[in-house]
DRENDO-1510 file (C-alpha; in Angstrom, 1 decimal, always signed):
<recs>
REC; n; res; u; v; w
REC; 1; MET; +80.1; +126.5; +52.7 .
REC; 2; LYS; +77.6; +125.3; +55.3 .
REC; 3; ILE; +77.8; +122.5; +57.9 .
REC; 4; VAL; +75.5; +119.6; +57.1 .
REC; 5; ASP; +76.6; +116.9; +59.4 .
REC; 6; VAL; +78.6; +116.3; +62.6 .
REC; 7; ARG; +80.0; +112.9; +63.6 .
REC; 8; ALA; +81.9; +111.6; +66.7 .
REC; 9; THR; +83.9; +108.4; +67.0 .
REC; 10; THR; +85.6; +107.1; +70.2 .
REC; 11; VAL; +88.9; +105.3; +69.7 .
REC; 12; ALA; +91.5; +103.7; +72.0 .
REC; 13; VAL; +95.1; +103.9; +70.8 .
REC; 14; PRO; +97.7; +101.8; +72.7 .
REC; 15; LEU; +100.6; +103.2; +74.6 .
REC; 16; GLU; +104.0; +101.5; +75.0 .
REC; 17; ALA; +103.2; +101.1; +78.7 .
REC; 18; PRO; +100.8; +102.5; +81.3 .
REC; 19; LEU; +101.8; +106.0; +82.4 .
REC; 20; ARG; +101.6; +106.8; +86.1 .
REC; 21; HIS; +100.8; +110.3; +87.4 .
REC; 22; ALA; +99.8; +112.0; +90.6 .
REC; 23; MET; +96.1; +111.8; +89.8 .
REC; 24; GLY; +96.0; +108.2; +88.7 .
REC; 25; THR; +97.2; +106.3; +85.6 .
REC; 26; HIS; +96.8; +106.2; +81.8 .
REC; 27; TRP; +95.9; +102.5; +81.7 .
REC; 28; GLY; +98.0; +101.5; +78.6 .
REC; 29; ARG; +95.9; +103.4; +76.0 .
REC; 30; PHE; +94.6; +106.8; +75.2 .
REC; 31; VAL; +90.8; +107.1; +74.8 .
REC; 32; ARG; +90.0; +110.0; +72.5 .
REC; 33; THR; +86.9; +111.2; +70.5 .
REC; 34; ILE; +87.5; +112.0; +66.9 .
REC; 35; VAL; +85.1; +114.7; +65.5 .
REC; 36; GLU; +84.3; +115.0; +61.8 .
REC; 37; ILE; +82.3; +118.0; +60.5 .
REC; 38; GLU; +81.0; +117.8; +56.9 .
REC; 39; THR; +80.0; +120.7; +54.7 .
REC; 40; ASP; +77.6; +121.0; +51.8 .
REC; 41; ASP; +80.4; +120.8; +49.3 .
REC; 42; GLY; +81.6; +117.4; +50.7 .
REC; 43; ALA; +84.6; +118.7; +52.6 .
REC; 44; ILE; +85.4; +117.2; +56.0 .
REC; 45; GLY; +87.2; +118.9; +58.9 .
REC; 46; LEU; +88.8; +117.0; +61.7 .
REC; 47; GLY; +88.7; +117.6; +65.5 .
REC; 48; GLU; +89.7; +115.7; +68.6 .
REC; 49; MET; +89.0; +115.7; +72.3 .
REC; 50; GLY; +90.0; +113.7; +75.4 .
REC; 51; GLY; +87.8; +110.9; +76.7 .
REC; 52; GLY; +85.1; +109.1; +74.8 .
REC; 53; GLY; +82.1; +106.9; +74.9 .
REC; 54; GLU; +78.5; +107.9; +75.1 .
REC; 55; SER; +79.0; +111.0; +77.2 .
REC; 56; ALA; +81.6; +112.5; +74.9 .
REC; 57; GLU; +79.9; +111.5; +71.7 .
REC; 58; ASN; +76.5; +112.7; +72.9 .
REC; 59; GLY; +78.0; +116.0; +74.0 .
REC; 60; ILE; +79.2; +116.6; +70.4 .
REC; 61; ARG; +75.8; +115.4; +69.0 .
REC; 62; ALA; +73.9; +117.7; +71.3 .
REC; 63; LEU; +75.6; +120.7; +69.7 .
REC; 64; LYS; +74.5; +119.7; +66.2 .
REC; 65; PRO; +71.5; +122.1; +66.2 .
REC; 66; TYR; +73.9; +124.9; +66.8 .
REC; 67; LEU; +76.1; +123.8; +63.9 .
REC; 68; LEU; +73.9; +122.8; +61.1 .
REC; 69; GLY; +73.9; +125.6; +58.5 .
REC; 70; HIS; +76.9; +127.3; +60.2 .
REC; 71; ASP; +79.7; +128.7; +58.0 .
REC; 72; PRO; +83.0; +127.2; +59.4 .
REC; 73; LEU; +84.7; +130.5; +58.4 .
REC; 74; GLN; +82.7; +132.3; +61.1 .
REC; 75; LEU; +84.9; +131.2; +64.0 .
REC; 76; GLU; +84.0; +134.1; +66.3 .
REC; 77; GLN; +80.3; +133.4; +65.8 .
REC; 78; LEU; +81.0; +129.7; +66.5 .
REC; 79; TYR; +82.6; +130.6; +69.9 .
REC; 80; TRP; +79.6; +132.7; +71.1 .
REC; 81; LYS; +77.1; +130.2; +69.9 .
REC; 82; ILE; +78.7; +127.4; +72.0 .
REC; 83; CYS; +80.5; +129.2; +74.8 .
REC; 84; ASN; +78.1; +132.0; +75.6 .
REC; 85; PRO; +78.0; +133.0; +79.4 .
REC; 86; THR; +74.8; +131.0; +80.1 .
REC; 87; ALA; +76.1; +127.8; +78.6 .
REC; 88; SER; +79.4; +128.3; +80.5 .
REC; 89; LEU; +77.5; +128.8; +83.8 .
REC; 90; TYR; +75.4; +125.6; +83.6 .
REC; 91; ASN; +77.7; +123.3; +81.5 .
REC; 92; ASN; +81.2; +124.1; +80.5 .
REC; 93; ARG; +81.3; +123.5; +76.8 .
REC; 94; ALA; +84.9; +124.7; +76.3 .
REC; 95; GLN; +86.4; +121.4; +75.4 .
REC; 96; LEU; +83.5; +120.5; +73.1 .
REC; 97; HIS; +84.0; +123.8; +71.4 .
REC; 98; ALA; +87.7; +123.1; +71.1 .
REC; 99; ALA; +87.1; +119.9; +69.1 .
REC; 100; ILE; +84.5; +121.6; +66.9 .
REC; 101; GLU; +86.7; +124.7; +66.3 .
REC; 102; PHE; +89.6; +122.4; +65.3 .
REC; 103; ALA; +87.4; +120.9; +62.6 .
REC; 104; CYS; +86.1; +124.3; +61.5 .
REC; 105; MET; +89.6; +125.7; +61.2 .
REC; 106; ASP; +90.6; +122.6; +59.3 .
REC; 107; LEU; +87.7; +123.3; +56.9 .
REC; 108; ALA; +88.4; +127.0; +56.7 .
REC; 109; GLY; +92.1; +126.4; +55.8 .
REC; 110; LYS; +91.1; +123.8; +53.2 .
REC; 111; ARG; +88.6; +126.3; +51.6 .
REC; 112; LEU; +91.1; +129.1; +51.6 .
REC; 113; GLY; +94.2; +127.0; +50.7 .
REC; 114; VAL; +96.1; +128.1; +53.9 .
REC; 115; ARG; +97.3; +126.4; +57.1 .
REC; 116; ALA; +95.6; +126.8; +60.4 .
REC; 117; CYS; +98.5; +128.8; +61.7 .
REC; 118; ASP; +98.0; +131.3; +58.8 .
REC; 119; LEU; +94.5; +131.9; +60.2 .
REC; 120; LEU; +96.2; +133.1; +63.3 .
REC; 121; GLY; +98.5; +135.5; +61.5 .
REC; 122; GLY; +101.1; +133.2; +60.0 .
REC; 123; SER; +104.0; +131.0; +61.1 .
REC; 124; LEU; +107.1; +132.3; +62.9 .
REC; 125; ARG; +108.8; +128.8; +62.9 .
REC; 126; GLU; +108.4; +125.7; +60.7 .
REC; 127; SER; +109.1; +123.2; +63.5 .
REC; 128; VAL; +108.3; +123.1; +67.2 .
REC; 129; PRO; +110.7; +121.6; +69.8 .
REC; 130; PHE; +109.4; +119.2; +72.4 .
REC; 131; ALA; +110.5; +117.8; +75.8 .
REC; 132; SER; +111.0; +114.1; +76.5 .
REC; 133; TYR; +108.1; +113.9; +79.0 .
REC; 134; LEU; +109.3; +111.1; +81.3 .
REC; 135; PHE; +106.7; +109.1; +83.3 .
REC; 136; TYR; +107.1; +106.4; +85.9 .
REC; 137; ARG; +105.6; +103.5; +84.0 .
REC; 138; TYR; +104.0; +100.2; +84.9 .
REC; 139; PRO; +105.5; +97.3; +82.9 .
REC; 140; ASP; +103.5; +96.2; +79.8 .
REC; 141; PRO; +103.6; +92.5; +79.0 .
REC; 142; LYS; +102.5; +93.0; +75.4 .
REC; 143; THR; +105.3; +95.5; +74.5 .
REC; 144; GLY; +107.9; +94.5; +77.0 .
REC; 145; ARG; +108.3; +98.2; +77.8 .
REC; 146; GLY; +107.9; +100.2; +81.0 .
REC; 147; GLY; +108.5; +99.3; +84.7 .
REC; 148; GLU; +110.6; +102.4; +85.5 .
REC; 149; GLU; +110.8; +103.6; +89.1 .
REC; 150; THR; +114.4; +104.2; +90.2 .
REC; 151; ALA; +116.7; +107.0; +89.2 .
REC; 152; GLU; +118.8; +104.7; +87.2 .
REC; 153; GLU; +115.8; +103.3; +85.3 .
REC; 154; MET; +114.5; +106.8; +84.6 .
REC; 155; VAL; +117.9; +108.0; +83.3 .
REC; 156; SER; +118.1; +104.9; +81.0 .
REC; 157; HIS; +114.6; +105.6; +79.7 .
REC; 158; ALA; +115.6; +109.3; +79.0 .
REC; 159; ARG; +118.7; +108.2; +77.2 .
REC; 160; THR; +116.6; +105.9; +75.0 .
REC; 161; LEU; +114.2; +108.7; +74.1 .
REC; 162; LYS; +117.0; +111.2; +73.4 .
REC; 163; ALA; +118.6; +108.7; +71.1 .
REC; 164; GLN; +115.4; +108.0; +69.3 .
REC; 165; HIS; +114.0; +111.5; +69.0 .
REC; 166; GLY; +116.8; +113.9; +69.8 .
REC; 167; PHE; +115.2; +115.6; +72.8 .
REC; 168; ARG; +117.2; +118.5; +74.4 .
REC; 169; THR; +114.7; +119.1; +77.2 .
REC; 170; HIS; +113.6; +116.6; +79.8 .
REC; 171; LYS; +110.4; +116.8; +81.8 .
REC; 172; LEU; +109.8; +114.5; +84.8 .
REC; 173; LYS; +106.2; +113.7; +85.7 .
REC; 174; GLY; +106.4; +113.5; +89.4 .
REC; 175; GLY; +103.9; +113.2; +92.2 .
REC; 176; VAL; +103.5; +109.4; +92.2 .
REC; 177; PHE; +106.2; +108.7; +94.8 .
REC; 178; PRO; +107.2; +110.9; +97.8 .
REC; 179; PRO; +108.9; +114.2; +96.9 .
REC; 180; ASP; +112.4; +113.1; +97.9 .
REC; 181; HIS; +112.2; +110.2; +95.4 .
REC; 182; ASP; +111.3; +112.7; +92.6 .
REC; 183; LEU; +114.2; +114.9; +93.8 .
REC; 184; GLU; +116.7; +112.0; +93.6 .
REC; 185; VAL; +115.5; +111.2; +90.0 .
REC; 186; TYR; +115.6; +114.8; +88.9 .
REC; 187; LEU; +119.1; +115.3; +90.2 .
REC; 188; ALA; +120.2; +112.1; +88.4 .
REC; 189; LEU; +118.7; +113.4; +85.1 .
REC; 190; ALA; +120.6; +116.7; +85.6 .
REC; 191; ALA; +123.8; +114.8; +86.1 .
REC; 192; ALA; +123.2; +112.6; +83.1 .
REC; 193; PHE; +122.3; +115.4; +80.7 .
REC; 194; PRO; +124.4; +118.4; +81.8 .
REC; 195; GLY; +123.8; +120.4; +78.5 .
REC; 196; ASP; +120.0; +119.9; +78.4 .
REC; 197; SER; +117.3; +121.8; +80.2 .
REC; 198; LEU; +115.0; +120.3; +82.8 .
REC; 199; ARG; +111.5; +120.7; +84.2 .
REC; 200; ILE; +109.5; +118.8; +86.8 .
REC; 201; ASP; +105.7; +118.5; +87.2 .
REC; 202; PRO; +104.3; +116.8; +90.3 .
REC; 203; ASN; +100.7; +117.7; +89.2 .
REC; 204; THR; +100.0; +119.8; +92.4 .
REC; 205; ALA; +100.7; +116.7; +94.6 .
REC; 206; TRP; +103.0; +118.5; +97.1 .
REC; 207; SER; +102.3; +120.8; +100.0 .
REC; 208; VAL; +103.5; +124.4; +99.8 .
REC; 209; GLU; +106.2; +123.6; +102.3 .
REC; 210; ASP; +107.5; +120.5; +100.4 .
REC; 211; SER; +107.3; +122.6; +97.2 .
REC; 212; ILE; +109.5; +125.2; +98.7 .
REC; 213; ARG; +112.0; +122.7; +100.1 .
REC; 214; ILE; +112.3; +120.8; +96.8 .
REC; 215; GLY; +112.4; +124.0; +94.8 .
REC; 216; ARG; +115.3; +125.3; +96.8 .
REC; 217; ALA; +117.1; +122.0; +96.3 .
REC; 218; ILE; +117.0; +122.3; +92.5 .
REC; 219; GLU; +117.7; +126.1; +92.1 .
REC; 220; HIS; +121.2; +125.4; +90.9 .
REC; 221; LEU; +120.1; +123.3; +88.0 .
REC; 222; ARG; +119.4; +124.3; +84.4 .
REC; 223; ASN; +115.6; +124.5; +85.0 .
REC; 224; ASP; +113.1; +125.7; +82.4 .
REC; 225; TYR; +110.5; +126.2; +85.1 .
REC; 226; TYR; +108.8; +124.6; +88.2 .
REC; 227; GLU; +105.4; +123.3; +87.1 .
REC; 228; ASP; +102.4; +123.0; +89.4 .
REC; 229; PRO; +104.3; +121.6; +92.5 .
REC; 230; CYS; +101.3; +122.6; +94.7 .
REC; 231; TRP; +97.6; +123.6; +94.2 .
REC; 232; GLY; +96.2; +126.9; +93.2 .
REC; 233; LEU; +97.2; +130.5; +92.6 .
REC; 234; GLU; +97.8; +131.3; +96.2 .
REC; 235; GLY; +99.9; +128.2; +96.8 .
REC; 236; MET; +101.9; +128.9; +93.7 .
REC; 237; ARG; +102.3; +132.6; +94.7 .
REC; 238; ARG; +103.8; +131.5; +98.0 .
REC; 239; VAL; +106.2; +129.1; +96.4 .
REC; 240; ARG; +107.3; +131.7; +93.9 .
REC; 241; SER; +108.1; +134.1; +96.8 .
REC; 242; PHE; +110.6; +131.6; +98.2 .
REC; 243; VAL; +112.1; +129.8; +95.2 .
REC; 244; LYS; +114.4; +131.2; +92.6 .
REC; 245; VAL; +113.0; +129.1; +89.7 .
REC; 246; PRO; +110.3; +130.4; +87.4 .
REC; 247; THR; +106.9; +128.8; +88.2 .
REC; 248; ALA; +104.5; +127.4; +85.6 .
REC; 249; THR; +101.0; +126.1; +85.5 .
REC; 250; ASN; +98.4; +124.3; +83.4 .
REC; 251; THR; +96.0; +123.8; +86.3 .
REC; 252; ALA; +95.6; +127.1; +88.0 .
REC; 253; VAL; +95.3; +129.2; +84.8 .
REC; 254; VAL; +93.2; +127.7; +82.0 .
REC; 255; ASN; +90.9; +130.6; +81.2 .
REC; 256; PHE; +91.0; +134.4; +80.8 .
REC; 257; GLU; +89.5; +135.1; +84.3 .
REC; 258; GLN; +92.2; +133.1; +85.9 .
REC; 259; LEU; +94.8; +134.6; +83.7 .
REC; 260; ALA; +93.8; +138.1; +84.8 .
REC; 261; ALA; +93.9; +137.0; +88.5 .
REC; 262; CYS; +97.3; +135.5; +87.9 .
REC; 263; ILE; +98.7; +138.7; +86.5 .
REC; 264; ARG; +97.1; +140.9; +89.2 .
REC; 265; LEU; +98.6; +138.6; +91.9 .
REC; 266; ASP; +101.9; +138.2; +90.2 .
REC; 267; ALA; +101.4; +134.5; +91.1 .
REC; 268; ILE; +102.9; +132.4; +88.3 .
REC; 269; ASP; +105.6; +133.1; +85.7 .
REC; 270; VAL; +104.9; +130.7; +82.8 .
REC; 271; ILE; +101.4; +129.8; +81.4 .
REC; 272; LEU; +101.1; +126.5; +79.6 .
REC; 273; LEU; +98.6; +126.8; +76.8 .
REC; 274; ASP; +96.5; +123.8; +75.9 .
REC; 275; THR; +94.4; +123.9; +72.8 .
REC; 276; THR; +91.7; +121.8; +74.4 .
REC; 277; PHE; +91.7; +123.1; +78.0 .
REC; 278; TRP; +91.6; +126.8; +76.8 .
REC; 279; GLY; +88.6; +125.9; +74.5 .
REC; 280; GLY; +90.3; +126.0; +71.1 .
REC; 281; LEU; +93.3; +126.8; +69.0 .
REC; 282; ARG; +92.2; +130.5; +68.7 .
REC; 283; GLU; +91.6; +130.9; +72.4 .
REC; 284; ALA; +95.0; +129.5; +73.3 .
REC; 285; TRP; +96.6; +131.8; +70.8 .
REC; 286; LYS; +94.7; +134.8; +72.3 .
REC; 287; ALA; +96.0; +133.8; +75.7 .
REC; 288; GLY; +99.5; +133.7; +74.3 .
REC; 289; VAL; +99.1; +137.3; +73.0 .
REC; 290; VAL; +98.0; +138.5; +76.5 .
REC; 291; CYS; +101.0; +136.8; +78.0 .
REC; 292; GLU; +103.3; +138.4; +75.5 .
REC; 293; LYS; +101.9; +141.9; +76.4 .
REC; 294; PHE; +102.3; +141.3; +80.1 .
REC; 295; GLN; +105.7; +139.6; +79.6 .
REC; 296; ARG; +104.7; +136.2; +80.9 .
REC; 297; GLY; +106.4; +133.1; +79.6 .
REC; 298; ILE; +104.4; +130.5; +77.7 .
REC; 299; SER; +104.7; +127.0; +76.4 .
REC; 300; VAL; +102.4; +124.5; +74.7 .
REC; 301; HIS; +100.8; +122.0; +77.0 .
REC; 302; SER; +99.9; +118.4; +76.2 .
REC; 303; SER; +96.7; +116.7; +77.4 .
REC; 304; GLY; +97.3; +113.3; +75.8 .
REC; 305; GLU; +97.0; +113.8; +72.1 .
REC; 306; LEU; +96.6; +111.9; +68.9 .
REC; 307; GLY; +97.8; +113.3; +65.6 .
REC; 308; ILE; +94.8; +115.7; +65.1 .
REC; 309; GLN; +95.3; +117.5; +68.4 .
REC; 310; LEU; +99.1; +117.4; +67.9 .
REC; 311; ALA; +98.6; +119.3; +64.7 .
REC; 312; THR; +96.7; +122.0; +66.6 .
REC; 313; MET; +99.6; +122.2; +69.0 .
REC; 314; LEU; +102.1; +122.6; +66.2 .
REC; 315; HIS; +100.1; +125.3; +64.5 .
REC; 316; LEU; +99.8; +127.1; +67.9 .
REC; 317; GLY; +103.5; +126.8; +68.4 .
REC; 318; ALA; +104.2; +128.1; +64.9 .
REC; 319; ALA; +102.2; +131.3; +65.5 .
REC; 320; LEU; +103.3; +132.3; +69.0 .
REC; 321; PRO; +106.0; +135.0; +69.0 .
REC; 322; ASN; +106.9; +134.3; +72.7 .
REC; 323; LEU; +107.4; +130.5; +72.5 .
REC; 324; SER; +110.7; +130.3; +74.3 .
REC; 325; PHE; +110.4; +126.7; +75.8 .
REC; 326; ALA; +110.1; +123.3; +74.3 .
REC; 327; ALA; +106.5; +122.1; +74.1 .
REC; 328; ASP; +105.1; +119.1; +76.0 .
REC; 329; ALA; +103.7; +116.0; +74.2 .
REC; 330; HIS; +102.6; +112.5; +75.3 .
REC; 331; TYR; +102.9; +111.6; +71.6 .
REC; 332; HIS; +106.1; +109.6; +71.7 .
REC; 333; HIS; +104.5; +107.2; +74.2 .
REC; 334; LEU; +101.9; +106.1; +71.6 .
REC; 335; THR; +102.5; +103.0; +69.5 .
REC; 336; ASP; +100.3; +104.2; +66.6 .
REC; 337; ASP; +98.0; +107.0; +65.3 .
REC; 338; ILE; +94.8; +107.4; +63.4 .
REC; 339; ILE; +96.2; +109.8; +60.7 .
REC; 340; GLN; +97.4; +108.9; +57.3 .
REC; 341; GLY; +101.1; +108.1; +57.1 .
REC; 342; GLY; +101.2; +107.1; +60.7 .
REC; 343; LYS; +102.8; +109.1; +63.6 .
REC; 344; LEU; +104.3; +112.5; +62.8 .
REC; 345; PRO; +108.1; +112.0; +63.1 .
REC; 346; TYR; +110.5; +113.8; +65.4 .
REC; 347; SER; +113.8; +115.2; +64.0 .
REC; 348; GLY; +116.3; +116.7; +66.4 .
REC; 349; GLY; +113.7; +116.8; +69.2 .
REC; 350; GLU; +111.3; +118.8; +67.0 .
REC; 351; ILE; +108.2; +118.1; +64.8 .
REC; 352; ALA; +107.6; +120.0; +61.6 .
REC; 353; VAL; +104.4; +122.0; +61.3 .
REC; 354; PRO; +102.2; +120.2; +58.8 .
REC; 355; ALA; +102.5; +121.7; +55.3 .
REC; 356; GLY; +99.0; +121.0; +54.0 .
REC; 357; PRO; +96.0; +123.3; +54.2 .
REC; 358; GLY; +93.9; +123.4; +57.4 .
REC; 359; LEU; +95.4; +121.3; +60.1 .
REC; 360; GLY; +97.4; +119.4; +57.4 .
REC; 361; VAL; +96.5; +115.9; +58.6 .
REC; 362; GLU; +93.9; +113.4; +57.3 .
REC; 363; LEU; +92.2; +110.4; +58.8 .
REC; 364; ASP; +93.4; +106.9; +58.0 .
REC; 365; ARG; +89.9; +105.2; +57.9 .
REC; 366; ASP; +91.3; +101.8; +58.5 .
REC; 367; LYS; +93.1; +102.9; +61.6 .
REC; 368; LEU; +90.0; +104.8; +62.8 .
REC; 369; ARG; +88.0; +101.6; +62.4 .
REC; 370; GLN; +90.7; +99.5; +64.1 .
REC; 371; TYR; +90.9; +101.6; +67.2 .
REC; 372; ALA; +87.2; +102.2; +67.4 .
REC; 373; GLU; +86.8; +98.5; +67.6 .
REC; 374; LEU; +89.6; +98.3; +70.2 .
REC; 375; TYR; +87.6; +100.8; +72.3 .
REC; 376; GLN; +84.5; +98.7; +71.9 .
REC; 377; ARG; +86.4; +95.6; +73.2 .
REC; 378; GLU; +88.3; +97.3; +76.0 .
REC; 379; GLY; +86.2; +100.3; +76.9 .
REC; 380; GLY; +87.4; +103.3; +78.8 .
REC; 381; TYR; +89.1; +103.6; +82.1 .
REC; 382; GLN; +89.1; +105.9; +85.1 .
REC; 383; TYR; +91.9; +108.3; +84.6 .
REC; 384; ASP; +91.9; +109.3; +88.3 .
REC; 385; ARG; +92.4; +105.8; +89.5 .
REC; 386; ASP; +95.4; +103.5; +89.7 .
REC; 387; PRO; +94.7; +99.9; +88.5 .
REC; 388; GLU; +97.6; +98.6; +90.7 .
REC; 389; ARG; +96.3; +100.4; +93.8 .
REC; 390; PRO; +92.5; +99.9; +93.8 .
REC; 391; GLU; +91.9; +101.4; +97.2 .
REC; 392; TRP; +93.9; +104.5; +96.5 .
REC; 393; PHE; +92.3; +107.8; +95.4 .
REC; 394; SER; +93.7; +111.2; +94.7 .
REC; 395; MET; +93.4; +114.0; +97.4 .
REC; 396; VAL; +94.3; +117.7; +97.4 .
REC; 397; PRO; +96.3; +119.0; +99.1 .
REC; 398; GLU; +97.4; +115.9; +101.1 .
REC; 399; ARG; +98.6; +113.0; +98.9 .
REC; 400; ARG; +99.0; +109.4; +99.7 .
REC; 401; PHE; +102.1; +108.6; +97.7 .
REC; 402; ALA; +103.1; +105.2; +96.3 .
REC; 403; GLN; +106.2; +103.6; +97.6 .
REC; 404; PRO; +108.8; +102.4; +95.1 .
REC; 405; LYS; +108.9; +98.6; +95.0 .
REC; 406; LYS; +112.5; +98.5; +93.7 .
REC; 407; ARG; +115.6; +99.0; +95.7 .
REC; 408; ARG; +118.5; +101.0; +94.2 .
</recs>
């Protein structure tokens, strides 16, 4: 089995409503690049990465000389071909490698008749729990959804998602409004769902001092962890020394050098593993093994997935022995998907690990064409900008917060 072709297609898949976050906004759609790798026996493996357009597609195509003739079963060779130290120094290829590795693991699983999680040692669970992932949203005139700002609106939104999908964990994406507004919303969620666990993620928008103040104000709640309230290992280490809630990150620790520093500094308790940010499904799983040996908590992070990357998250979650928290997913905010059968369903707040070989999902060619055409019509967007605040831009560590327009 040898690789004979590599293809990349950019798609835009609509969201129910634009999602606001500390760094900007998802402008009502996710823009993703779908990667297809074909072998000499006609098999096709699927991958996915964030972003799209010429830069992403050309990034994948530029690696074609490294891939032609490669055996997809040789995953370690693949890593060193693409992510060797020189390449990492001059142009970080980790996320490109991730999309290609997904496709190669898909091909390897199909060839061997096993699932991607079996290539990591096998599954320890057949479904993965997820958190509700609550965003402040701009209203969307097409769907009639969104517009949540106040505590009451966010609780109502959480109730709807719990009724639809069965979530037992609720994650608030903060950092858009001032810290005290997020605190008010978080306390309201705790009161509304006394039996469920909670987590908050301001995306590093707060100062260390505000992070300590808010952290102390939520210590009495049923918190999973306190995710990235401020920036960097040193800031998080300081917060951890003052607040009695486990800290978590997906920004300060996204590679093995940072993981080693985190462990040496005793800086952060829970590492959030992203199959794209870490450079692939295998790399994220390896990081989980390191965390297990050093008794660090882990969870599965979401970077805004369609069904292909969601499948990698499910296979990762299936194979991790130390997965003690519900995973994150933006998935329930999507209106559709590009995989056959439509969106993977939630049941009791969980999604089943795909049963088929490889990643266990296949492309719906009509949907791929439909959403590639949507991208051609609407184009991409600047993730780190807010369409309703054109003069605003994100700053670290001092933020310029939005002010809620609605009065409670």
